[in-house]
N, C-alpha and C positions, 0 to 999 in steps of 0.2 A: 343358562342361555348366554351366548356371547354378545348379542346385541340387545341392549336394554330397550324396552318399550316405554315410551313416555305416555303418560296420561295427558289429557288436555291441559290440566293444571300445571303439571311438570313442564310441558312444552311452553306454556305461557311464561312461566318463571324463567326458563332457559332463554327464551327470546328477549325478555326484559333484561336479563343479565348481559346478554351479548350486546344489546343496544346501549346499555349503560356503560359497559367496558369500552365499546367503540367510541362513545362520546367523550370518555375520559382519556383515552389513549390516542385520540386523533391529534396529530401534530403536523406542522409544516416543516419539512426537513430544511435545516440550515444549509445553505450552499456556500462553500468556501473554495470555489474554484480557484486554483492557483495559476492563473493564466497571465503570462507576460510575454510579449513579442512572439506569440504563437506557441511558446513552450507551455504545455499544459499537462498537468498530472491530476487526473480526476479520481479521487478515492471512492466515489460512489459507483462509478462504472468500471473502475480499475483499468482505465485506459491512459495511454500516454500519446501525446501529439508533439512532434518535434518543432523546432523553431520555424520551419517552413510550412507548418500546418499539416504535415503528413502524419496520419495515424501509424504508430509503430506497434507491431505485435510484441508483447513481452510475456514470458512465462509468469506463472503466479509468483515464484520466488524472485524473479528479476524485478517484477513490479514492487514486491514487498521491500526489496533492498533499496531500489531507487526511491520509493516513497519514504522509507525510514531515514535515509541520508538527507533527502530533500527537506524533511520535516525538522531536521536539526542542522541547518546550513551552518557551515563554518566549524562545527564541532567535530573533533577527531575521535574516531572509534577504532579500537584495536580489533584484530581479527576475532578474538574471543568474544568481545562485546557484540560484534555483528552476528556471529554464530548464535549467541544467546538471544539477542533481540529479534532477529529475523527468522532464524531456524528453530529457536527454542532449545538449543543444545547448551548445557551448562559447561561441560568439559569437552569442547570440540577438538577433534583431532587436528594436529598441526599438519601443514602440507600446502600444496598448491591448489587445493580445491577452491578456496575463496579467490585466490589470485586469478585462476582461469575463469571463474564465474564473473568476476568484475571485468575481465577482458572481453568476454562475450557481451556483457551489458554495454560496455563502452562502444563496441562495434555497432550496436544498435542505436545508441542515443547521441554519441559524440559526432560533431561534424568531421573531426580528424581524430580517430581513436588513438593514433600514436602520439598526439599532443592534446591530451584531454583538457577540456575546459570545465566540465561539470564534476565528475567524480575524480578527485585528486588523490594521489598517493602521498602520504606523509611518511617518508622513508624511516624505517625502524620503528614505526608506531602502528600505522594502519591507513584508513581512508577517511575522507570527508567530502561533503558536497561543497563546491565553491560558494563562498558567501557573496561574491560579486555577481554571480549569474542569476538568471530569473528565478 
């Protein structure tokens, strides 16, 4: 039989277990909204709001990359480190994939994508999120 039939006793034990687990696992989620001057990255809802308060649609990987860099402001990451930490690739292929991905993300989040303020290129090394920005 695929569906188990509970007796009254088994059902009572099951309900007590669920109630006990619910009381032990109940928590109030910590909120660490990273909001400054309208710039908001919310990891719980996976949303981004720019400095003017406009919600910006980001793909899942765009959000992951932005959140990862933002979480480590000022720290420089090589392309390989970004591929590994954001995409999970240990030996990522070289090429312009990450460069074009960063360019698309900059077009969405930067006030002037040609003069980025948030995601900065560290020539010959990789990328970082500006330590001076929100």
